[in-house]
C-alpha positions in Angstrom: 84.4 -42.7 27.6 80.8 -43.9 27.8 77.9 -42.5 26.2 73.9 -43.0 26.9 72.5 -45.5 24.2 69.2 -43.5 24.3 70.3 -39.8 24.1 74.3 -39.9 23.4 74.9 -37.8 26.5 78.4 -38.8 27.9 78.2 -40.7 31.1 80.5 -40.8 34.1 82.3 -43.7 34.8 80.3 -45.5 37.6 77.1 -44.1 36.4 74.1 -46.2 36.8 71.4 -43.9 35.1 71.9 -41.5 32.1 72.0 -37.9 33.9 70.1 -36.5 30.8 67.6 -38.9 30.0 67.5 -41.1 33.0 68.1 -44.3 30.9 69.7 -47.4 33.2 73.2 -48.2 32.0 73.6 -51.7 31.7 70.4 -52.7 33.3 66.5 -52.7 33.6 66.2 -50.9 36.9 64.2 -47.7 36.5 66.0 -44.7 37.4 65.4 -42.7 40.3 63.0 -40.3 40.1 64.7 -37.0 39.4 62.4 -33.8 39.4 63.7 -32.0 36.2 62.4 -28.8 35.2 60.2 -29.0 32.1 62.1 -28.0 28.9 59.6 -26.0 26.7 58.9 -27.6 23.4 59.7 -25.4 20.1 56.2 -24.0 18.8 54.8 -25.7 16.0 54.9 -24.0 12.7 51.8 -22.7 10.9 51.4 -23.9 7.5 50.7 -21.2 4.6 47.3 -22.8 4.0 46.4 -22.0 7.7 47.5 -18.6 7.4 45.5 -18.0 4.2 42.3 -19.5 5.9 42.9 -17.4 9.0 43.2 -14.3 6.8 40.3 -15.2 4.8 38.0 -15.9 7.9 39.2 -12.1 9.3 38.5 -10.6 6.1 34.9 -11.9 5.8 34.3 -10.9 9.1 35.7 -7.4 8.6 33.7 -7.2 5.4 30.4 -8.4 7.0 30.9 -5.9 9.9 31.7 -3.0 7.6 29.3 -3.8 5.0 26.6 -4.1 7.8 27.7 -0.6 8.9 27.7 0.9 5.7 24.0 -0.5 5.0 23.3 0.8 8.3 24.2 4.3 7.3 22.9 4.0 3.9 19.4 3.1 5.2 19.6 5.5 8.1 16.5 7.7 7.7 18.7 10.8 8.7 20.6 10.3 5.5 17.5 10.4 3.6 16.4 13.6 5.4 19.6 15.4 4.6 19.2 14.6 1.0 15.8 16.0 1.0 16.6 19.0 2.8 19.4 19.7 0.2 17.1 19.1 -2.7 14.8 21.9 -1.3 17.7 24.1 -0.5 19.3 23.7 -3.8 15.7 23.6 -5.7 16.8 20.5 -7.5 13.6 19.2 -8.9 15.3 15.9 -10.3 16.6 15.0 -7.0 13.4 15.7 -4.9 11.3 13.6 -7.7 13.6 10.7 -6.8 13.3 10.8 -3.0 9.4 11.0 -3.1 6.8 8.2 -3.3 3.1 8.1 -2.9 0.6 5.8 -1.4 -1.1 6.2 -4.8 0.7 4.2 -7.6 -1.4 6.6 -10.0 0.4 9.7 -9.0 3.2 10.2 -11.5 6.0 11.9 -9.6 8.3 13.7 -12.1 10.9 16.4 -11.8 8.5 18.8 -13.9 5.6 18.1 -11.6 7.9 18.9 -8.6 9.1 22.1 -10.0 5.9 23.8 -9.1 6.0 22.4 -5.6 9.6 23.7 -5.3 8.7 27.3 -6.1 5.9 27.4 -3.9 8.0 26.1 -0.8 10.8 28.8 -2.0 8.1 31.6 -1.9 7.5 30.7 1.6 11.1 30.3 3.5 9.8 29.3 6.9 8.2 26.2 5.3 11.4 24.5 4.5 12.7 24.1 8.0 9.5 22.8 9.1 9.0 20.3 6.7 12.7 19.1 7.4 12.2 19.4 11.3 8.7 17.3 11.0 10.7 14.6 9.3 13.2 14.6 11.8 10.9 14.5 14.7 9.3 11.5 13.0 12.7 9.6 12.6 13.4 10.2 16.3 9.8 8.6 16.9 10.6 5.4 14.9 14.2 5.1 16.8 12.3 5.1 20.2 9.4 3.1 19.0 7.1 6.1 19.7 4.0 7.1 17.6 4.7 8.9 14.6 2.9 12.1 13.8 2.7 14.4 10.9 0.6 17.2 9.5 2.4 18.1 6.5 2.3 17.2 2.9 5.6 15.2 3.6 5.7 12.1 5.8 8.5 9.6 7.1 7.4 6.0 6.5 8.9 2.9 7.3 8.3 0.6 4.3 9.5 -3.0 5.0 13.2 -4.2 4.6 16.1 -3.2 2.4 18.7 -5.9 2.0 16.9 -8.3 4.4 18.6 -6.6 7.5 17.6 -3.1 7.5 14.5 -1.0 7.8 13.6 0.7 4.6 12.4 4.3 5.1 10.7 6.6 2.4 9.5 10.0 2.2 5.9 9.8 1.1 4.0 12.9 -0.4 0.5 13.4 -0.2 -1.6 12.7 -3.2 -4.5 15.6 -3.8 -7.9 15.0 -5.5 -10.4 18.0 -6.5 -13.5 18.3 -8.6 -14.2 21.2 -10.9 -17.1 22.4 -12.7 -18.6 24.9 -15.1 -21.8 26.0 -16.6 -21.4 25.8 -20.3 -21.0 23.0 -22.7 -17.7 22.9 -24.9 -15.7 24.8 -22.2 -12.1 23.6 -22.1 -10.6 23.4 -18.3 -6.9 23.4 -17.8 -5.1 22.7 -14.7 -1.7 24.5 -15.0 -0.7 23.9 -18.4 -2.7 20.7 -18.8 -6.2 20.4 -20.5 -7.8 18.0 -18.1 -11.5 18.3 -19.6 -13.6 19.6 -22.2 -17.2 19.8 -21.1 -20.0 17.9 -22.7 -23.1 19.3 -21.0 -24.1 22.6 -19.3 -23.6 22.3 -15.3 -20.7 19.8 -16.2 -18.5 18.5 -13.2 -15.7 16.1 -12.9 -13.3 14.5 -10.2 -9.5 15.2 -11.0 -6.5 13.6 -9.4 -4.2 12.4 -8.0 -2.1 15.5 -8.3 1.0 16.7 -6.5 0.9 19.2 -3.7 1.3 23.0 -5.1 -0.4 26.0 -6.0 -2.1 25.8 -9.5 -4.3 27.9 -11.8 -7.5 26.3 -12.9 -9.2 28.0 -16.2 -12.0 27.6 -18.0 -12.2 28.8 -21.5 -15.1 29.1 -23.9 -14.4 30.0 -27.3 -16.9 30.3 -30.1 -16.6 32.5 -33.6 -18.0 35.4 -31.7 -16.3 35.4 -28.2 -13.4 34.0 -26.3 -14.7 33.8 -22.7 -12.4 32.8 -19.6 -12.6 32.3 -15.9 -9.8 31.6 -13.7 -9.4 30.4 -10.1 -6.3 29.5 -7.9 -6.2 26.3 -6.2 -3.8 25.8 -3.3 -3.3 22.2 -2.4 -0.6 22.3 0.6 -2.8 21.2 3.7 -3.2 17.2 3.6 -6.3 17.3 5.2 -7.8 19.7 2.7 -9.1 17.0 0.2 -11.8 16.7 -2.3 -11.9 20.7 -3.0 -14.6 21.7 -5.4 -13.8 24.5 -7.8 -16.5 26.1 -9.8 -15.5 27.9 -12.9 -18.5 29.7 -14.4 -18.5 31.2 -18.0 -20.2 34.7 -17.6 -20.9 35.6 -21.3 -22.6 38.6 -22.9 -25.9 38.0 -24.3 -27.3 40.7 -26.7 -30.5 41.4 -28.3 -30.7 42.9 -31.7 -33.6 45.1 -33.0 -33.7 46.3 -36.4 -35.4 49.5 -37.8 -38.3 48.2 -40.0 -37.9 44.7 -38.9 -41.8 44.8 -37.9 -43.0 45.4 -41.4 -40.3 43.5 -43.4 -41.4 40.2 -44.9 -38.1 38.5 -43.7 -35.0 39.5 -41.5 -31.7 37.9 -40.9 -29.3 39.0 -38.6 -25.5 39.1 -39.0 -22.5 39.5 -36.5 -19.5 40.5 -38.7 -20.5 38.9 -41.9 -21.8 35.5 -40.6 -25.3 35.0 -40.4 -26.9 33.9 -36.9 -30.0 32.2 -35.9 -32.0 34.5 -34.0 -35.2 36.2 -34.0 -36.2 40.1 -33.4 -35.4 40.8 -30.0 -34.2 37.4 -28.8 -31.1 37.1 -26.8 -28.1 35.7 -28.7 -24.6 34.8 -27.2 -22.3 34.7 -25.9 -20.7 37.4 -27.7 -17.9 40.0 -26.9 -19.3 43.3 -26.1 -15.9 45.3 -26.3 -16.7 46.9 -29.6 -14.5 44.3 -31.7 -17.7 42.8 -33.6 -20.3 44.6 -35.4 -23.9 43.5 -36.3 -26.1 44.4 -39.0 -29.5 43.1 -40.7 -30.8 42.3 -43.9 -34.6 43.1 -44.4 -36.5 41.6 -47.2 -39.2 43.7 -48.8 -41.2 43.2 -52.2 -38.9 45.7 -53.9 -35.5 44.1 -52.6 -33.5 43.4 -49.7 -32.4 46.4 -47.6 -29.2 46.2 -45.2 -29.1 48.1 -42.0 -26.1 50.0 -40.9 -23.4 48.2 -39.3 -23.3 48.9 -35.8 -20.2 48.0 -33.0 -21.6 45.6 -30.4 -20.6 47.6 -27.2 -23.9 46.8 -25.2 -26.4 44.3 -24.7 -28.9 46.0 -26.7 -28.1 46.7 -30.3 -30.4 49.0 -32.4 -29.8 48.8 -36.0 -30.7 51.9 -37.8 -31.7 51.9 -41.7 -31.4 55.3 -42.8 -32.7 54.2 -46.4 -35.5 51.5 -46.4 -35.2 51.4 -50.4 -32.7 50.0 -52.8 -30.5 52.3 -54.4 -32.5 52.0 -57.6 -35.8 52.6 -55.9 -34.5 55.6 -54.1 -33.4 56.9 -57.5 -36.9 56.2 -58.9 -38.6 57.9 -56.1 -36.3 61.1 -56.4 -37.2 61.3 -60.1 -40.9 61.1 -59.5 -40.9 64.0 -56.9 -39.1 66.0 -59.5 -41.6 65.2 -62.3 -44.5 66.0 -59.7 -43.1 69.6 -59.5 -43.2 69.9 -63.1 -46.5 68.1 -63.6 -47.7 70.4 -60.4 -47.0 73.5 -62.5 -48.5 72.5 -65.6 -51.6 71.3 -64.2 -52.2 75.0 -62.5 -51.6 76.4 -65.9 -54.3 74.2 -67.3 -56.7 73.4 -64.5 -58.8 71.4 -66.5 -56.4 68.9 -67.8 -55.4 66.4 -65.2 -53.9 64.1 -67.9 -50.7 66.0 -67.2 -50.2 64.6 -64.0 -48.7 60.9 -64.5 -47.2 59.9 -61.0 -49.9 60.7 -58.7 -52.8 58.2 -57.6 -56.4 58.6 -58.4 -57.0 59.7 -54.9 -54.3 62.6 -55.0 -55.8 63.8 -58.4 -59.2 63.5 -57.2 -58.5 64.9 -53.8 -55.6 67.5 -52.8 -54.8 68.4 -56.5 -58.3 69.0 -57.4 -58.8 70.9 -54.4 -55.9 72.9 -55.0 -56.9 74.0 -58.5 -60.4 74.8 -57.3 -59.2 76.9 -54.6 -57.6 79.3 -56.8 -60.9 79.8 -58.6 -62.9 79.9 -55.4 -60.7 82.8 -53.9 -60.5 84.3 -57.2 -56.7 83.8 -56.8 -54.9 82.6 -59.7 -51.6 80.9 -59.8 -48.8 80.8 -62.6 -45.4 79.6 -62.7 -42.6 77.2 -63.7 -40.8 74.5 -62.1 -37.2 75.5 -61.2 -35.7 72.9 -59.3 -36.4 70.1 -56.7 -34.4 69.5 -53.5 -34.5 66.2 -51.8 -33.8 65.6 -47.9 -31.6 62.6 -48.4 -31.9 61.8 -44.6 -35.6 62.3 -44.7 -36.7 58.5 -46.2 -39.0 56.9 -44.0 -41.3 53.7 -44.5 -44.5 52.5 -43.0 -46.7 49.6 -43.5 -50.4 49.4 -42.4 -53.5 48.2 -43.6 -51.3 45.8 -45.6 -50.1 48.6 -47.5 -46.6 50.1 -47.9 -46.1 53.8 -47.4 -43.0 56.0 -48.0 -42.5 59.2 -47.1 -39.8 61.9 -48.2 -39.2 65.5 -47.5 -38.5 67.8 -50.4 -38.6 71.6 -51.4 -39.9 72.2 -54.9 -38.7 75.7 -56.2 -41.0 77.7 -58.5 -40.8 80.9 -60.2 -44.4 82.0 -59.8 -47.0 84.9 -59.7 -50.8 85.0 -58.2 -53.3 87.5 -59.2 -57.0 88.2 -58.2 -57.7 88.6 -61.8 -56.6 85.8 -64.3 -56.1 88.5 -66.7 -53.5 90.2 -64.5 -51.3 87.1 -64.5 -49.9 88.2 -68.0 -48.2 91.2 -66.4 -47.4 89.8 -63.4 -43.7 89.4 -62.3 -42.6 85.9 -61.4 -40.7 85.5 -57.9 -39.0 82.4 -56.4 -41.6 80.3 -54.3 -40.3 77.5 -52.2 -42.8 74.8 -51.4 -41.5 72.8 -48.5 -43.7 69.5 -48.6 -43.5 65.8 -47.2 -44.4 63.6 -50.1 -46.3 60.3 -49.2 -45.8 57.3 -51.8 -48.1 54.4 -52.0 -46.7 50.9 -53.0 -49.1 49.0 -55.4 -47.9 45.4 -54.7 -50.0 43.8 -57.6 -48.2 46.4 -60.1 -44.8 46.6 -58.3 -45.2 50.3 -58.7 -45.2 53.4 -56.5 -47.0 56.6 -57.0 -47.4 59.8 -55.0 -50.6 59.5 -52.9 -50.5 62.8 -50.8 -48.2 65.9 -49.8 -48.7 68.2 -47.0 -46.7 71.2 -45.9 -43.5 71.1 -43.7 -42.8 73.4 -40.8 -39.2 73.4 -41.7 -36.8 71.7 -44.4 -33.3 70.6 -43.3 -30.5 71.3 -45.7 -27.8 69.3 -44.2 -27.9 66.5 -46.8 -29.7 67.8 -49.7 -29.7 66.4 -53.5 -30.7 69.1 -55.8 -32.1 68.4 -59.4 -32.6 71.5 -61.7 -34.9 71.7 -64.4 
C-alpha cells in the first residue's frame, strides 16, 4: 500500500496524484485542478488577556453611559424643583435653605431666616403651587430654548456647568432692601428679633438689607427713666418688584407741663418725677413721659423760712397742677398757730385794760395803731364796754394761704377765737353782767419781716363763715 508523502493519505495503486492534497505521486507534474469544497478552518482561540480587555472596554462604556445618565438625572431641573416642592410641603427650613441661592453674596440664607418665609407661605396655601408651577414653567422654557419669565420671589436660573458636561440649575431667591426712619434720638429699631439700628439723631434714617422675603414686624422703642414708648409697623416683602420700601416709625411721646402753686412767689423751684429731679422751668413742656398714672410729680419750693414740698400728683394728663396745701414748714405752722392763740389772749387783756397796749406782743405797729386802737376806742365812742376772757382757739388747717406783693410775704389763716364775754353801755354795769360764749370768726393776716426773720399779725377781719371740717383746737 502506498501513502501520500505530504498528507499521509492512502493512495491507490496507479494514482498519479494524491486525491486528498493533490501532491504528484512519483513526479513533479502538477495535479489537475480539481474543484474541492472549502474546508472551514477551526476558529481561532481568544486569549484570557483579550477577554479581560474586551470586558474592561465594555465596562467603561457602560460606566460612562450610566454615569452620564445619572449625572443628567441629578442635574435635571425637575429634580431640583421636586426637592423644593417637598421642602415647602414638609415645612423643612433646613432643606429649603440648602436649595436657595442669592445674587447678592451678602444675603445669608439660614434655616432660621427661612422659617419666617415658610410660615408666610403656609399661611397662604394657594401660593405654594403657584411658586412650584412657575419654576416648572421656567424649566420648560430652558428645555425649549425659550425666554424665561418669572414674577415670584423664586426664580429658576441656569448657572454655568456642573461636572463639565451638564447645565447647572439653581433656585434664586429675591433679596430685599428697605429704609427705616424715626424721629427721636436714642431710639432702638428692631427687625423681627434683630436690633438693626439705634438712632443717633432726631429725624434718623437708615437703609437695611439684603434680607430674605417674608412678613416682618419693625419696632421702634424709646426708653428713658420716665417712659417706654413704642411704635410698630408690619413690612411685607413678597413681591420681587417692591424694593426700597420706606418705613417710618415715629415715636409719639407725651409731653407735660408742670405748674406748682406758689411757684411764682418762691425764690427757687425744683420739679421731680417720682424722686428724680428734672430740669424744667415752670410751665415748660417736659418729656416724653408716660401719662398712664404710673408716675407722680411734685415740686420743692424755696422760701426764706425753708423749703416746702407740694403734694405728689399722679401724671395722668398733659397739664399737671401741683397743690401746696401748707406753704410753711411744720415748725413755722406751729409758730403761727401759737401766735393766733396768744393773740386771742392778748386781745381779751387789751380790752380789759384799753390803755395798756404793751400787753399785745404778737402784732405789728400797724395793727396796734390801727384796728386794735379803733376797737378799743369804738367801745368808748359808742358807750359800749366789753369784758371777757379767752376760752379757746380753733384753727382751720386747710385755710393756710400765702401771698407775695410789694416784696413782702403775707400769710393768711382762718380761725375762730372763742371768748366768754359781756357788754354794757355803762362801764360800771360790767361787774354784774353775765358772761356768755362769743365766737369771733376772723381771717388773720401775718406779715413776714425778712430782716428779722420773724412773723407778726398785721390785720384781722371778719369771716362770712368758718369751716370746721379740719380744725385744731387749743384750749386756754
